C-alpha positions in Angstrom: 0.0 0.0 0.0 1.4 3.4 -1.0 1.7 6.5 1.1 -0.4 9.6 0.5 0.5 12.9 2.0 -2.2 15.6 1.9 -0.8 19.1 1.7 -3.9 21.2 1.0 -4.1 22.6 4.5 -0.4 23.5 4.6 -0.6 25.3 1.3 -3.7 27.2 2.5 -2.0 28.1 5.8 1.3 29.3 4.3 0.0 30.5 0.9 -0.2 34.0 -0.6 -2.9 35.4 -2.8 -2.2 34.9 -6.5 -4.1 35.4 -9.7 -4.1 32.6 -12.3 -5.0 32.7 -16.0 -5.4 29.1 -17.3 -3.6 28.8 -20.6 -6.3 26.5 -22.0 -8.8 29.3 -21.5 -6.7 32.3 -22.7 -5.0 31.1 -25.9 -4.7 33.7 -28.7 -8.0 33.9 -30.5 -6.6 34.8 -33.9 -3.5 34.5 -35.9 -2.2 37.1 -38.3 0.1 35.6 -41.0 0.4 32.5 -38.8 1.6 34.4 -35.7 -0.6 34.2 -32.6 -1.6 37.6 -31.4 -1.0 38.7 -27.8 -3.7 38.0 -25.3 -4.6 40.8 -22.9 -5.5 39.4 -19.5 -7.9 41.2 -17.3 -8.2 40.8 -13.5 -11.8 39.8 -13.8 -10.8 36.8 -15.9 -8.3 35.5 -13.3 -8.9 32.7 -10.8 -7.8 33.9 -7.4 -6.0 31.3 -5.3 -4.2 31.3 -1.9 -1.1 29.0 -2.5 2.6 28.8 -1.8 5.1 30.6 -4.1 8.7 30.9 -3.2 12.0 31.9 -5.0 13.8 29.1 -6.8 17.4 28.5 -5.7 19.7 26.0 -7.4 21.1 25.2 -4.0 17.6 24.3 -2.6 17.5 20.5 -2.2 13.7 20.6 -1.7 13.2 22.5 -4.9 15.4 20.1 -6.8 13.6 17.1 -5.3 10.1 18.4 -5.9 10.8 19.4 -9.5 12.3 16.0 -10.3 15.9 17.3 -10.6 15.1 19.8 -13.4 17.9 22.3 -14.1 15.8 24.9 -15.9 16.4 28.6 -15.5 13.4 29.5 -13.5 12.4 32.3 -11.0 9.8 30.8 -8.7 8.3 27.5 -7.5 4.6 27.3 -7.1 3.1 24.6 -4.8 -0.5 24.0 -5.7 -3.4 21.6 -5.3 -4.9 22.8 -8.7 -4.1 21.4 -12.1 -3.1 23.9 -14.9 -1.3 23.4 -18.2 2.0 24.8 -19.3 2.0 28.5 -20.3 -0.6 29.4 -17.6 0.1 32.9 -16.3 0.4 33.6 -12.6 0.5 37.1 -11.1 2.2 37.3 -7.7 0.7 40.3 -5.9 3.6 41.0 -3.6 6.0 41.0 -6.5 3.6 43.0 -8.8 4.7 40.8 -11.7 3.4 38.0 -13.9 5.1 34.6 -14.5 4.5 31.8 -16.9 4.4 28.1 -16.0 7.3 26.5 -17.9 7.4 23.0 -16.2 5.2 20.9 -14.1 6.0 18.1 -11.6 2.7 16.2 -10.8 2.9 14.5 -7.4 -0.8 13.5 -7.4 0.0 9.8 -7.2 1.4 10.4 -3.7 -0.2 13.7 -2.6 -2.6 16.4 -3.6 0.4 18.4 -4.7 1.4 19.8 -8.1 4.7 21.7 -8.4 5.0 24.4 -11.0 8.2 26.0 -12.2 7.6 29.7 -13.1 9.7 32.0 -15.3 9.2 35.8 -15.5 6.9 36.6 -18.5 7.8 39.8 -20.2 4.8 39.5 -22.6 2.2 40.4 -20.0 
């Protein structure tokens, strides 16, 4: 029998308010000459969550473990209990900046945890 570790309450207790724009819902609606046009995100369209976001450090053993040993150039780690696709946009209120999901480590076989790697998104 496997072990299952619920983290939803911990994420809620230690989380911060963030706004999330699901990439599946906010893809460019039209192409011009085959080039997707920029999507303008409004605050009303965002899903507001209270989850854990912290700076990524290559020296962080926890970050390396949770992300499966990835060596990407990323800015933040997002610990979530919600499922979103790559390219989802996350606004971190206390940083006043948006980030894009560039990689996902799904731990839902063992927990209610999904770990997202975020990179600053200059497009938004």
